[in-house]
C-alpha positions as CSV (number, residue, x, y, z in Angstrom):
1,M,0.0,0.0,0.1
2,S,3.0,2.5,0.8
3,K,4.4,1.6,-2.6
4,E,1.0,2.7,-4.2
5,R,1.1,6.0,-2.3
6,S,4.6,6.8,-2.9
7,G,4.0,5.9,-6.7
8,A,1.0,8.1,-6.9
9,S,2.8,11.0,-5.2
10,G,5.8,10.4,-7.3
11,L,3.5,11.1,-10.3
12,I,1.9,14.1,-9.0
13,K,5.2,16.2,-8.8
14,P,6.1,15.9,-12.5
15,V,2.5,16.5,-13.6
16,V,2.3,19.7,-11.5
17,S,5.8,20.8,-12.6
18,L,4.9,20.2,-16.2
19,L,1.5,22.1,-15.8
20,L,3.4,25.1,-14.2
21,I,5.9,25.1,-17.2
22,C,3.2,25.1,-19.7
23,L,1.3,27.8,-17.8
24,I,4.4,30.0,-17.6
25,A,5.2,29.3,-21.4
26,A,1.6,30.2,-22.4
27,G,1.8,33.5,-20.5
28,V,5.0,34.4,-22.1
29,L,3.7,33.7,-25.7
30,A,0.4,35.8,-24.9
31,G,2.6,38.6,-23.8
32,A,4.9,38.4,-26.7
33,N,1.7,38.5,-28.9
34,A,0.2,41.4,-27.1
35,V,3.5,43.4,-27.6
36,T,3.9,42.6,-31.3
37,E,0.4,42.5,-32.5
38,E,-0.1,46.1,-33.0
39,P,3.2,46.9,-34.8
40,I,2.6,44.1,-37.1
41,A,-0.9,45.3,-37.9
42,Q,0.4,48.9,-38.6
43,R,3.1,47.5,-40.9
44,A,0.7,45.5,-42.7
45,E,-1.6,48.7,-43.1
46,A,1.4,50.8,-44.3
47,D,2.3,48.0,-46.9
48,A,-1.2,48.0,-48.3
49,V,-1.2,51.8,-48.4
50,A,2.1,51.7,-50.2
51,A,0.9,49.1,-52.7
52,K,-2.3,51.1,-53.5
53,Q,-0.2,54.2,-54.0
54,A,2.1,52.4,-56.3
55,A,-0.8,51.4,-58.4
56,L,-2.5,54.8,-58.3
57,S,0.3,57.4,-57.8
58,E,-2.2,60.3,-58.3
59,A,-4.0,59.3,-55.0
60,V,-3.1,60.5,-51.6
61,S,-5.8,58.7,-49.8
62,F,-8.2,55.7,-50.5
63,S,-11.6,54.8,-49.4
64,D,-12.3,51.8,-47.3
65,E,-12.4,48.6,-49.1
66,K,-15.6,47.7,-51.1
67,Q,-16.5,44.1,-52.2
68,T,-17.3,43.8,-56.0
69,S,-19.6,41.2,-57.8
70,D,-16.3,39.0,-57.8
71,E,-15.5,37.6,-54.4
72,K,-11.8,37.6,-55.2
73,V,-11.8,41.3,-56.1
74,T,-12.1,44.3,-53.9
75,C,-12.1,47.9,-54.8
76,F,-10.6,51.2,-53.3
77,E,-11.4,54.6,-54.5
78,G,-8.4,56.9,-54.8
79,F,-8.6,60.6,-54.0
80,D,-6.2,63.5,-54.6
81,A,-5.3,66.1,-51.9
82,S,-8.5,68.1,-52.4
83,G,-10.6,64.9,-52.1
84,G,-11.4,64.4,-55.8
85,L,-11.7,61.0,-57.1
86,V,-8.8,60.3,-59.4
87,G,-9.2,56.5,-59.9
88,Y,-9.6,53.0,-58.5
89,V,-7.4,50.3,-57.1
90,F,-8.6,46.8,-57.3
91,S,-7.1,44.1,-55.1
92,C,-7.3,40.8,-57.0
93,E,-6.5,37.2,-56.1
94,V,-5.9,34.4,-58.6
95,N,-4.2,31.1,-58.7
96,S,-0.5,30.9,-60.1
97,Y,2.0,28.3,-60.4
98,G,2.9,28.3,-56.9
99,G,-0.5,29.0,-55.3
100,K,-2.1,32.3,-54.5
101,L,-1.2,35.4,-56.3
102,T,-2.6,38.7,-55.1
103,L,-1.9,42.1,-56.7
104,M,-3.2,45.8,-56.7
105,A,-4.1,47.1,-60.2
106,G,-4.8,50.9,-60.5
107,F,-7.1,52.4,-63.2
108,G,-7.4,56.1,-64.0
109,L,-11.0,57.4,-64.6
110,D,-10.3,57.1,-68.3
111,G,-10.0,53.3,-67.9
112,A,-6.2,53.1,-68.6
113,V,-4.1,51.0,-66.2
114,T,-2.1,53.4,-63.9
115,G,0.1,50.7,-62.3
116,V,0.3,47.0,-61.0
117,T,1.8,45.9,-57.8
118,I,2.3,42.4,-56.7
119,T,1.5,42.0,-52.9
120,E,1.7,38.2,-52.5
121,I,3.3,35.5,-54.7
122,N,4.8,32.0,-54.0
123,D,6.0,31.1,-57.4
124,T,9.4,29.7,-58.1
125,P,12.4,31.8,-57.2
126,G,14.4,32.9,-60.2
127,L,11.3,32.1,-62.6
128,G,7.8,33.0,-61.7
129,L,8.9,35.2,-58.6
130,K,10.5,37.5,-61.4
131,A,7.0,38.8,-61.9
132,K,7.5,40.9,-58.8
133,T,11.1,41.6,-59.1
134,D,11.9,42.1,-62.9
135,P,11.8,46.0,-63.4
136,A,10.5,45.5,-67.0
137,F,7.5,43.2,-66.5
138,L,4.9,45.0,-64.4
139,P,5.3,48.3,-66.1
140,Q,4.1,46.7,-69.4
141,F,0.6,46.9,-68.1
142,T,0.6,50.6,-67.4
143,G,-1.4,52.4,-70.1
144,L,-3.4,49.3,-71.2
145,T,-7.0,50.2,-72.2
146,G,-8.2,46.7,-72.9
147,N,-7.8,43.2,-71.6
148,A,-4.2,42.2,-71.3
149,G,-3.0,39.4,-73.4
150,V,0.4,37.4,-72.9
151,V,2.8,36.7,-75.8
152,K,6.1,34.9,-75.7
153,N,8.0,37.2,-78.0
154,A,8.2,41.0,-78.3
155,A,7.8,40.5,-82.1
156,D,4.3,39.1,-81.5
157,K,3.2,41.8,-79.3
158,G,-0.2,43.5,-80.0
159,E,-1.6,46.8,-78.7
160,N,-2.8,45.2,-75.2
161,D,-0.3,42.5,-75.0
162,V,2.6,42.0,-72.5
163,V,5.6,39.8,-73.0
164,A,5.8,36.9,-70.8
165,I,8.6,36.3,-68.4
166,T,11.0,33.7,-69.9
167,S,10.1,30.2,-68.6
168,A,7.3,31.7,-66.4
169,T,4.4,31.8,-68.8
170,I,2.0,30.4,-66.1
171,T,2.9,33.3,-63.8
172,S,2.7,35.9,-66.5
173,K,-0.8,34.6,-67.5
174,A,-1.9,34.7,-64.0
175,V,-0.8,38.3,-63.6
176,A,-2.7,39.3,-66.7
177,S,-5.8,37.3,-65.5
178,A,-5.7,39.3,-62.2
179,V,-5.4,42.7,-64.1
180,N,-8.4,41.5,-66.4
181,A,-10.5,40.7,-63.5
182,A,-9.7,44.1,-62.1
183,R,-10.7,45.7,-65.4
184,A,-14.0,43.8,-65.6
185,Q,-14.9,45.2,-62.2
186,F,-13.7,48.7,-63.4
187,D,-16.0,48.4,-66.4
188,A,-18.8,47.1,-64.3
189,L,-18.4,50.1,-61.9
190,K,-18.3,52.5,-64.8
191,G,-21.3,50.9,-66.5
192,G,-19.3,49.8,-69.6
193,E,-18.4,46.5,-70.9
194,A,-15.1,44.8,-71.0
195,D,-12.7,45.5,-73.8
196,G,-11.1,43.2,-76.2
């Protein structure tokens, strides 16, 4: 009987010790989360504003997010310093080679693309990831007034075409698809029909 008691009391100590360690660790993690949560949220908001401004440089402020008829596209109105509407920025999500690709596409009131900024991409480094890092790729969309097409060679380029990133056609087409989804929502917003 004494062996059973000593065995039971021998189990209680490690269990209590482990419980205390878990409680202390949980408290430390909760404290760290409380300290870092606000700065992380502020950084995410600053990054989102910077992406919108890169897509629509004329705007100094933006409206709150508005849902469109496409559940993967949201809209922000862009305003100049005097509060006048200068265009729209659409946040679009599509599937790409490495999974989800999210970008911001800006449109002036005339319907021309004012800029495109990729905010999330998980494609292959050195290939698809060039969509975000190659200084020649995204600027091709600026000024387009119709749906973007993707060609492999500059010699085949039409008025609303962009040249694909070498060996990353899937990513290039995903970016064009997202910009076209944004254009469709711009056209719906303005009461027009999609071009081309």
